[in-house]
C-alpha positions in Angstrom: -0.1 0.1 0.3 1.7 3.3 -0.7 2.0 6.3 2.1 0.7 9.0 1.6 3.0 13.1 2.5 1.1 13.3 5.8 2.8 16.8 6.0 -0.3 17.7 4.4 -1.9 16.2 7.2 -0.8 19.2 9.0 -2.4 21.8 7.2 -5.5 23.3 7.9 -8.0 21.3 6.7 -9.4 23.3 3.2 -7.8 26.3 2.0 -9.5 29.4 3.4 -11.3 30.3 0.7 -13.1 27.2 0.5 -14.2 27.0 3.6 -15.6 31.3 2.7 -17.1 30.1 -0.9 -19.3 26.7 1.6 -20.4 29.9 3.8 -21.5 32.1 1.0 -22.3 29.3 -0.8 -24.7 27.5 2.3 -25.9 31.5 2.6 -26.6 32.5 -0.4 -29.1 28.8 -0.7 -31.3 30.1 2.5 -30.8 33.7 0.4 -31.2 33.0 -3.7 -32.2 36.7 -3.7 -29.8 38.5 -1.5 -27.6 41.0 -3.2 -24.4 39.8 -2.7 -21.2 41.9 -2.9 -18.1 39.8 -3.1 -14.8 42.0 -2.1 -13.0 38.3 -0.9 -10.8 36.8 -3.3 -8.3 39.3 -5.2 -9.3 38.4 -8.0 -10.1 40.7 -10.9 -12.7 42.2 -13.0 -11.9 44.8 -15.6 -11.2 42.8 -19.1 -7.4 42.3 -20.3 -6.3 45.9 -22.2 -7.3 45.8 -25.8 -3.6 45.7 -27.2 -3.2 41.9 -24.9 -6.2 40.9 -26.2 -4.8 41.5 -29.9 -1.6 40.4 -29.5 -2.7 37.1 -28.2 -5.6 37.1 -31.6 -2.0 37.7 -33.7 0.4 34.8 -31.4 -3.1 32.4 -31.6 -3.3 33.7 -35.2 0.6 32.6 -36.2 -0.2 29.3 -34.5 -2.2 28.3 -37.4 0.3 28.9 -39.8 3.1 26.0 -40.8 5.7 28.9 -41.1 4.6 30.2 -37.7 3.8 27.6 -35.4 5.4 26.9 -32.8 5.9 23.8 -30.5 7.9 22.9 -27.3 9.6 25.9 -26.5 13.6 25.4 -26.6 14.3 26.6 -23.2 10.9 26.0 -21.6 12.1 30.1 -19.4 9.8 32.0 -21.7 10.7 33.8 -25.3 13.2 36.3 -25.6 10.7 38.8 -27.0 8.8 38.7 -23.1 11.7 38.5 -21.2 13.5 41.9 -22.9 9.8 43.7 -23.0 10.1 42.5 -19.0 14.6 43.8 -18.7 12.8 46.8 -20.5 10.5 47.2 -17.9 13.1 47.4 -14.9 15.7 49.6 -16.1 12.3 52.4 -15.5 13.6 51.0 -11.6 17.1 51.6 -12.6 17.5 47.6 -12.4 19.1 45.7 -14.6 18.3 42.9 -15.9 20.4 39.9 -17.9 17.3 37.4 -19.5 18.8 34.3 -18.5 17.8 35.5 -15.1 14.0 36.1 -16.6 12.3 32.9 -15.9 8.8 33.5 -17.6 6.3 30.9 -15.8 2.7 30.4 -14.5 1.9 33.0 -11.9 4.1 34.3 -8.7 2.6 31.0 -6.9 5.1 28.9 -8.6 6.9 26.4 -5.7 10.5 27.9 -5.4 10.5 26.3 -2.5 10.9 23.0 -4.3 14.8 23.1 -5.0 15.3 24.2 -1.1 16.0 21.8 1.2 13.5 20.6 3.4 15.8 21.4 6.7 15.2 24.8 6.2 13.9 27.5 8.8 11.4 28.9 7.2 10.6 32.8 8.4 7.3 34.3 6.8 6.0 37.8 8.3 2.1 37.1 10.4 0.0 37.5 8.4 1.1 36.7 5.2 -0.7 34.8 2.0 -2.1 31.4 3.1 0.2 29.4 0.8 3.9 30.3 2.1 2.7 28.5 4.8 1.2 25.7 3.6 3.4 25.5 0.9 6.5 24.6 3.0 4.6 22.9 6.2 4.0 20.3 2.6 7.2 19.5 2.5 7.9 19.1 6.5 10.0 23.1 6.9 10.3 24.3 10.3 8.1 27.4 8.8 9.0 30.6 12.0 7.1 34.4 12.0 7.8 37.7 12.0 4.5 39.9 13.7 3.2 41.9 11.4 0.5 44.0 14.0 -0.6 47.5 14.7 3.0 48.4 16.9 4.8 48.2 13.6 2.2 49.5 11.3 2.3 45.8 9.7 5.1 45.4 8.3 7.3 43.2 10.0 11.4 43.9 10.7 13.8 41.6 10.9 14.8 40.0 15.4 19.2 40.1 14.6 18.7 37.1 17.6 16.6 34.6 14.8 18.5 32.9 12.9 16.6 32.0 9.1 17.4 30.3 6.0 14.5 31.6 3.7 12.6 34.9 4.2 8.8 35.5 3.2 9.0 39.4 2.1 5.8 40.3 0.2 5.5 44.7 -0.5 2.9 45.7 -1.2 1.8 43.4 1.4 -1.1 41.0 1.1 -3.4 40.9 3.4 -2.7 43.7 4.6 -1.7 46.3 2.4 1.5 47.7 4.1 4.6 49.0 2.7 8.3 48.3 2.9 10.2 51.2 2.5 13.9 50.9 1.0 15.2 52.2 4.1 13.1 49.1 6.1 14.2 46.6 2.4 18.0 47.8 3.3 17.2 45.9 7.0 15.7 43.1 5.6 18.8 42.8 2.8 21.7 43.0 6.1 19.4 40.8 8.2 19.2 38.1 5.4 23.5 38.7 4.4 24.1 38.1 8.1 22.5 34.8 8.1 23.7 33.5 4.9 19.8 33.7 4.0 17.8 34.2 0.5 14.6 36.4 0.8 11.9 35.3 -1.7 10.6 38.6 -2.3 6.1 38.6 -3.6 6.7 42.1 -6.2 2.5 40.6 -7.4 1.3 43.8 -6.5 3.7 46.5 -7.4 2.2 48.3 -10.2 -0.3 49.9 -7.7 2.7 51.4 -5.8 2.3 55.6 -5.8 5.3 56.5 -2.7 7.9 57.2 -4.2 10.4 56.1 -1.1 8.1 52.8 -1.8 10.4 50.1 -4.2 9.0 48.6 -7.2 11.5 45.8 -7.2 13.8 44.3 -4.7 16.0 45.2 -6.8 16.4 48.4 -5.8 18.5 48.5 -3.1 21.9 48.0 -3.4 22.6 44.2 -2.2 19.7 42.5 -3.4 21.2 40.7 -5.5 23.2 38.6 -3.9 20.7 37.5 -1.6 17.0 38.2 -2.9 14.4 36.1 -5.3 11.7 37.7 -6.8 8.6 36.5 -8.4 5.9 39.0 -10.2 2.3 37.5 -11.7 0.5 39.5 -14.1 -2.5 38.4 -12.5 -2.9 41.8 -10.5 -0.9 43.5 -12.5 -2.9 43.9 -16.2 -6.2 41.4 -15.4 -4.3 37.9 -16.3 -6.0 36.1 -13.4 -7.4 33.4 -16.1 -4.7 33.5 -18.3 -1.5 32.8 -15.9 1.5 34.4 -16.8 4.1 35.4 -14.0 7.6 35.6 -13.7 10.9 35.5 -11.2 14.0 36.4 -11.6 17.2 35.1 -9.7 20.5 36.8 -10.2 23.2 35.2 -11.9 25.3 36.5 -8.3 22.3 33.9 -6.8 25.0 30.8 -5.4 24.9 28.8 -2.4 27.3 25.9 -0.9 25.5 22.2 -1.4 26.6 19.4 1.8 29.5 18.6 -0.9 31.2 22.5 -1.2 30.2 22.4 -4.1 29.1 25.9 -5.2 25.4 25.3 -6.9 24.3 28.0 -8.8 20.6 29.1 -7.8 19.6 30.0 -11.2 20.7 26.4 -12.7 18.6 24.2 -10.1 15.7 26.7 -10.7 15.9 26.4 -14.7 16.7 22.3 -14.0 13.0 21.4 -12.3 11.3 24.1 -14.6 12.6 21.7 -17.2 11.5 18.2 -14.7 8.1 20.0 -13.8 6.4 23.0 -15.8 5.7 22.7 -19.5 6.3 26.7 -20.5 3.6 29.8 -20.0 1.6 29.1 -23.8 2.6 30.7 -27.2 -0.5 33.2 -27.7 -0.3 34.2 -23.2 3.2 35.6 -23.7 2.5 37.9 -26.4 -0.5 38.9 -25.0 2.5 39.3 -21.3 4.6 40.9 -23.6 2.2 43.5 -25.1 1.0 44.4 -21.2 5.2 46.3 -21.1 4.9 48.6 -24.2 3.7 52.2 -24.7 0.6 51.2 -25.5 -0.2 48.7 -22.6 1.3 50.6 -20.3 -1.8 53.4 -20.4 -4.3 50.6 -21.0 -3.2 49.0 -17.4 -3.0 52.1 -16.2 -6.2 52.9 -16.7 -7.8 49.9 -15.6 -4.6 50.1 -12.0 -6.3 53.9 -11.0 -9.9 52.2 -11.6 -8.8 49.5 -8.6 -7.4 52.5 -6.2 -10.3 54.3 -7.0 -12.2 51.6 -6.0 -9.6 51.8 -2.6 -10.1 54.8 -1.9 -13.6 54.5 -1.4 -13.6 51.6 0.6 -10.7 53.9 2.6 -12.6 56.8 2.6 -16.4 54.4 4.3 -13.2 53.6 6.2 -12.3 57.2 7.6 -16.1 58.4 8.4 -16.9 55.6 10.4 -14.2 55.5 12.6 -12.5 52.3 11.5 -9.0 52.2 12.2 -7.5 50.4 8.7 -3.7 50.4 6.6 -3.2 49.6 2.5 -5.4 50.8 0.2 -2.7 53.8 -1.2 -0.1 51.6 -2.3 -2.2 48.4 -2.1 -5.6 46.9 -3.5 -7.0 46.1 -0.5 -7.7 47.5 2.8 -7.1 45.4 6.0 -9.1 46.7 8.5 -9.8 46.2 12.4 -12.7 44.3 13.0 -15.8 46.9 14.6 -16.6 46.7 17.9 -14.4 44.0 19.3 -15.5 41.3 17.2 -13.5 38.5 16.1 -12.5 38.0 12.7 -14.9 35.2 11.6 -17.3 37.0 13.3 -17.4 39.9 11.7 -17.5 37.7 8.0 -20.8 36.4 9.4 -21.7 39.4 10.0 -21.5 41.3 6.8 -22.3 38.8 5.0 -25.9 37.5 6.7 -26.5 41.6 7.8 -25.6 43.2 4.4 -25.0 41.1 1.8 -21.1 41.6 1.8 -18.6 38.9 1.7 -15.0 40.1 2.7 -11.8 37.3 4.1 -11.3 37.1 7.1 -8.3 38.1 9.0 -7.4 34.8 11.3 -7.1 33.3 8.0 -3.8 34.7 7.4 -2.2 33.6 10.2 -2.9 35.3 14.4 -2.0 38.7 13.9 -4.6 38.6 11.7 -7.4 38.1 14.7 -9.1 40.7 14.8 -8.6 41.4 11.5 -10.9 42.2 8.1 -9.6 42.0 4.1 -11.5 43.8 1.8 -10.0 44.4 -1.7 -10.7 46.9 -4.4 -10.8 44.9 -7.7 -14.9 44.9 -7.7 -17.0 46.5 -9.8 -17.0 50.6 -9.1 -20.8 50.3 -8.5 -21.0 47.2 -6.6 -18.3 48.8 -3.9 -19.9 51.9 -3.4 -23.5 49.5 -2.6 -20.7 47.9 -0.7 -19.7 50.5 0.8 -23.6 52.1 2.0 -24.5 48.7 3.1 -21.6 49.0 5.9 -22.9 52.9 6.8 -25.8 52.0 7.4 -24.7 48.8 9.7 -21.9 50.4 11.3 -23.3 53.6 11.9 -25.9 52.5 13.8 
């Protein structure tokens, strides 16, 4: 009889958003005519930019012609035309990248930790995107936490007395909406070097940054190329949630020493992992992705991002009117609010669902420091966002 990976038994029985879906489905079964507004899962609602649609159509047409048909991609790490476009985008932030440092994949969730040993100690800020924790617990790694809470503006800083081998940072942060400044990232880089650790930096929401002191890439900070891997996704930047395209950047300078003393390139190991476990992003989708970084593409996606940013401003203004403490909304599409009247996270979830037919995400699902907090997303429709805020005002201003 085969055995299973019993590390899976250590996880919560269901993924956070599956638990939310079960509660919502039960509510809708009892209230089929309820005018439900979803502000929980961070899925976009605007269509992808027209320039991307046209590029994808052109790519699909090429696949139907013998002379331009594409089969397996030679490298499996993305076509050069897309990697050049990504490199050009990073140049705007003063970051120079070699094409071999850019690996195209199906989103920021690609499991980079596959290439690291199970004996590594993993440091994750709490609250955190659940996948960071789950993907490491699945392999039995020791996970420790850096507390993000009200005392530090939900932006945890390193403790020099605590050792870690791998460090997860997300800025702007999901779920809290907080964002690290250059000086704060300098501290994390110094900590990583002191511990000979590697930072896994999630930049999925960099397109929402408005504060000039908040880096779009960790590589804007000196020393980061010697200790950091960066992941980014076009899901939130350009609405690719249903198309699946992102990229991982692994600097050529990033090396570790294996147990036999061999000097090992992290980029080479990741490329080997992808070659065995990943078949590449489809050619038409890569064509659409390259269009994101064109002048017209940037103009069109900025219009969509501005729409979501205005939604965030509407939510933030409502929190201020209600006297509810919150973070996010400025450099982030998420508003992280303190549950009113001392409610617990799931208690407020149920209250908002049953009394206002509005769905959010309970903070407890993101870690112990999320208890008593709640996440709302700005990725919804404008009219529905306004309606949801009106319902919250009526409900909570009593």
